[in-house]
C-alpha positions as CSV (number, residue, x, y, z in Angstrom):
1,M,41.5,15.4,21.0
2,Q,42.9,18.7,22.1
3,T,46.6,18.8,21.4
4,E,47.4,19.9,24.9
5,K,45.5,17.5,26.5
6,R,47.1,14.5,24.3
7,K,50.4,15.6,25.4
8,A,49.6,15.8,29.1
9,L,48.6,12.3,28.5
10,E,51.5,11.0,26.7
11,A,53.8,12.9,29.4
12,A,52.1,10.8,32.2
13,G,52.7,7.2,29.9
14,W,49.7,7.2,28.0
15,K,50.4,5.8,24.2
16,F,48.1,6.8,21.3
17,G,47.6,4.2,18.1
18,D,45.3,2.5,16.5
19,A,43.1,-0.8,16.5
20,A,46.5,-2.9,15.1
21,D,48.5,-1.0,16.9
22,F,46.7,-2.6,20.1
23,L,46.2,-5.6,18.1
24,A,50.5,-5.6,17.2
25,M,49.5,-6.4,13.7
26,T,52.5,-6.7,11.7
27,D,52.9,-4.7,8.6
28,E,51.8,-7.4,6.3
29,E,48.7,-8.0,8.5
30,R,47.9,-4.4,8.1
31,Q,48.5,-4.7,4.3
32,M,46.0,-7.5,3.8
33,L,43.3,-5.7,6.3
34,D,43.6,-2.6,4.3
35,V,43.1,-4.5,0.7
36,R,40.3,-6.5,2.0
37,V,38.5,-3.0,3.6
38,E,39.2,-1.1,0.3
39,A,38.0,-4.3,-1.5
40,A,35.0,-4.8,0.1
41,L,33.6,-1.2,0.1
42,A,34.7,-1.4,-3.7
43,V,32.3,-4.2,-3.7
44,R,29.4,-1.9,-2.1
45,R,30.1,1.2,-4.4
46,Q,30.1,-1.1,-7.9
47,R,27.1,-2.8,-6.4
48,K,25.1,0.7,-6.3
49,T,26.6,2.0,-9.1
50,M,25.5,-0.5,-11.1
51,K,21.7,-0.1,-9.1
52,M,22.0,-3.8,-7.6
53,S,20.4,-4.8,-4.8
54,Q,22.2,-7.0,-2.5
55,H,19.6,-9.9,-3.4
56,D,20.8,-9.6,-7.0
57,L,24.9,-9.9,-6.8
58,A,24.3,-12.7,-4.2
59,R,21.7,-14.6,-7.2
60,K,24.4,-13.2,-9.6
61,I,27.4,-15.5,-7.4
62,K,24.8,-18.3,-6.3
63,T,25.1,-17.2,-2.5
64,S,22.6,-15.6,0.2
65,Q,21.9,-12.0,0.5
66,P,22.9,-11.9,4.4
67,R,26.6,-13.6,2.8
68,I,26.8,-10.4,0.5
69,V,26.4,-8.1,3.9
70,K,29.4,-10.1,5.2
71,I,31.2,-9.5,1.8
72,E,30.4,-5.7,1.8
73,Q,31.7,-5.4,5.2
74,A,35.2,-7.9,5.0
75,A,34.3,-10.3,7.7
76,Q,36.7,-12.4,9.0
77,D,35.1,-15.7,7.5
78,V,35.0,-14.0,3.7
79,T,38.0,-14.6,1.8
80,L,39.6,-12.1,-0.6
81,D,38.7,-14.2,-3.1
82,Q,35.2,-14.1,-2.5
83,I,35.2,-9.9,-2.4
84,L,36.6,-10.1,-5.5
85,R,34.7,-12.2,-7.2
86,A,31.3,-9.8,-6.2
87,Y,33.6,-7.0,-7.3
88,A,33.6,-9.2,-10.8
89,A,29.5,-10.0,-10.5
90,A,28.7,-6.5,-10.1
91,G,30.7,-5.5,-13.3
92,G,33.7,-4.1,-11.5
93,R,37.1,-5.0,-13.6
94,I,40.0,-6.2,-11.7
95,S,43.7,-6.1,-13.1
96,L,46.8,-7.4,-11.4
97,K,50.0,-5.8,-12.1
98,E,53.6,-6.9,-11.0
99,V,55.8,-4.3,-10.0
100,A,59.7,-4.4,-9.5
101,G,61.4,-2.7,-7.4
102,A,65.4,-2.5,-7.5
103,P,67.1,-6.0,-9.0
104,S,69.4,-8.0,-7.0
105,K,73.0,-9.1,-8.2
106,K,72.6,-12.1,-6.1
107,P,72.7,-15.6,-8.6
108,T,69.8,-17.5,-8.6
109,G,71.9,-21.3,-8.8
110,I,74.9,-22.2,-7.7
111,R,76.0,-24.1,-10.5
112,R,75.3,-21.1,-13.4
113,K,78.2,-19.5,-15.0
114,K,76.1,-16.5,-15.5
115,A,74.2,-14.7,-12.8
116,K,70.6,-14.0,-13.2
117,R,69.3,-10.8,-11.9
118,I,66.2,-11.2,-10.1
119,P,64.3,-8.5,-8.4
120,A,65.2,-7.4,-4.7
121,K,61.3,-6.6,-4.0
122,T,58.1,-7.5,-6.3
123,Q,54.7,-6.0,-5.4
124,V,51.8,-6.4,-6.6
125,Q,49.3,-4.0,-7.4
126,I,45.6,-4.8,-7.7
127,D,43.5,-1.8,-9.2
128,L,39.3,-2.3,-9.1
129,I,37.8,-0.7,-11.9
130,G,34.4,0.1,-11.7
131,S,31.6,0.9,-14.0
132,S,30.6,4.1,-14.6
């Protein structure tokens, strides 16, 4: 869209955003959707890299070819577990790392003499490592 036209529409009260804005998704919901879509696309790339058909992959994980289509599209009725299983079955490797943020000084228990430092924010990083 042209910048001038967009500015004119915004001045008239129109708002611009993406589907997540329209659906009023929380940050957590957006993150999960992004993870699911990226993982599903990784399944397709990995399957093609390994020169596997959808039918071959379906046989490997004991499901149907139409289910593989749904997995590669991150369909709503497909779980993240199913997507990751398909990725691994297609020859990909999954690595999970815990990334800790700044530690908190809050005590973990009331009766403990020494306060234990716990991470304030812990993040998990999932790496999908494909075969070349």
